[in-house]
C-alpha positions in Angstrom: 41.6 56.1 34.9 42.4 53.8 37.6 41.6 50.1 38.2 38.5 50.8 40.3 36.9 52.8 37.5 37.7 50.0 35.0 36.1 47.4 37.3 33.1 49.7 37.7 32.6 49.9 34.0 32.9 46.2 33.5 30.4 45.7 36.3 27.9 48.2 34.7 28.2 46.3 31.4 27.5 43.0 33.1 24.5 44.5 34.9 23.2 46.0 31.7 23.5 42.6 29.9 21.7 40.8 32.8 19.0 43.5 32.9 18.1 42.5 29.3 17.7 38.9 30.3 16.0 39.5 33.7 13.7 42.4 32.6 12.7 41.6 29.0 11.0 43.9 26.6 7.4 42.7 27.0 6.2 44.3 23.8 8.5 42.2 21.6 7.7 39.1 23.6 4.0 39.5 23.0 4.8 39.9 19.3 6.5 36.5 19.4 3.4 34.7 20.8 2.1 33.5 17.4 5.5 32.0 16.6 5.8 30.4 20.0 2.2 29.0 19.6 3.1 27.4 16.2 6.4 26.0 17.5 5.1 24.9 20.9 1.6 23.6 20.1 1.3 22.8 16.4 4.8 21.5 15.9 4.4 18.7 18.5 0.9 18.0 17.2 2.1 17.5 13.6 5.1 15.4 14.8 2.7 13.2 16.7 0.4 12.8 13.7 3.5 11.9 11.5 4.7 9.4 14.1 1.2 7.7 14.3 1.1 7.5 10.5 4.6 5.9 10.3 3.6 3.4 13.0 0.4 2.6 11.2 2.3 2.1 7.8 4.8 -0.2 9.5 2.2 -2.3 11.4 -0.8 -2.2 9.0 -2.3 -5.6 8.1 -1.2 -6.9 4.7 -2.9 -9.6 2.6 -1.0 -12.9 2.6 -1.2 -13.9 -1.1 1.0 -16.2 -3.0 1.6 -15.4 -6.7 1.2 -18.6 -8.7 3.3 -18.9 -11.8 2.2 -21.1 -14.6 -1.0 -23.0 -15.1 -3.2 -24.5 -12.3 -6.3 -26.7 -12.3 -9.7 -25.0 -12.3 -11.9 -25.3 -9.2 -14.8 -27.7 -9.5 -18.4 -26.8 -8.7 -20.9 -29.1 -6.9 -21.5 -31.2 -10.0 -17.8 -31.7 -10.6 -17.6 -29.3 -13.6 -14.7 -26.9 -13.8 -15.4 -23.3 -13.0 -13.3 -20.9 -15.1 -12.7 -17.3 -14.0 -13.6 -14.5 -16.4 -10.7 -12.6 -18.0 -8.1 -15.5 -17.7 -7.1 -17.9 -20.4 -8.1 -21.5 -19.9 -8.0 -24.9 -21.7 -11.5 -26.5 -21.5 -10.0 -29.9 -22.6 -7.5 -30.2 -19.7 -9.3 -28.0 -17.1 -6.3 -25.8 -16.6 -6.2 -22.0 -16.0 -3.2 -20.1 -17.4 -1.6 -16.7 -16.6 -2.7 -13.8 -18.7 -1.0 -13.4 -22.1 -0.8 -17.2 -22.6 -2.3 -18.3 -25.9 -1.5 -22.1 -26.2 -2.1 -24.9 -23.8 1.1 -26.6 -22.7 -0.5 -30.1 -22.5 -2.6 -30.5 -25.6 -1.3 -27.5 -27.7 -4.9 -26.2 -28.3 -5.6 -22.5 -28.4 -6.7 -21.1 -25.1 -10.1 -19.5 -24.5 -11.0 -16.4 -22.5 -14.4 -15.5 -21.2 -15.1 -11.7 -21.4 -15.7 -10.2 -18.0 -18.2 -7.7 -19.3 -20.5 -9.8 -21.6 -19.4 -13.4 -20.7 -18.8 -14.4 -24.3 -15.9 -16.8 -25.0 -13.2 -15.9 -27.5 -9.7 -17.0 -28.4 -7.0 -15.8 -25.9 -4.8 -14.4 -28.7 -7.6 -11.9 -29.6 -7.3 -9.0 -27.1 -10.6 -7.2 -28.0 -14.1 -8.7 -27.4 -16.0 -8.9 -30.7 -19.3 -8.6 -28.9 -18.8 -5.7 -26.5 -15.5 -4.2 -27.6 -13.8 -4.6 -24.2 -10.0 -4.6 -24.5 -8.6 -7.1 -22.0 -5.0 -6.6 -21.1 -4.1 -7.7 -17.6 -0.6 -7.4 -16.2 0.7 -10.8 -15.2 1.7 -9.6 -11.7 -1.8 -8.1 -11.1 -3.5 -11.5 -11.1 -3.1 -13.1 -7.8 -4.9 -16.1 -6.3 -5.2 -17.0 -2.7 -4.0 -20.5 -1.9 -7.1 -22.5 -0.9 -6.1 -25.0 1.8 -7.2 -28.6 1.4 -8.5 -30.2 4.5 -8.7 -28.8 8.1 -6.2 -26.2 9.3 -3.1 -27.5 10.9 -3.3 -28.2 14.6 -7.0 -28.6 14.9 -10.4 -29.5 13.4 -12.2 -27.5 10.7 -14.3 -24.6 11.8 -18.1 -25.2 11.8 
């Protein structure tokens, strides 16, 4: 074996390897088409859907609510009478609305009253079950949120008509 035979064998091996790359086995490539379809078409489609979902979750509109702690005065109707929300304890003497699970007024020390949201019958706030309809009223303190109602026109301009 001389050097020219060795170089000939190396050259044949290089050509054999390149023939696998240049002239592929078409039968096995056709068998890979479903995998290439999933990777090439459905993969980017699912990635695009996931990207759109993430962008929406980051930029979606959120309500601007301020959680009010403690008591606050009840809103007044056209006749100047306080309007009490159903399901929240209130003191009729002072016109104050308290957070859920409050039972005694901070100002006059009277027991608070709750109006049942189902049958609109008033009862003491320490009683959790309505005697009329049987509704059990237990509201998480953080679940009750009230939007801040601005007083007067918006800043920087006149009120909307």
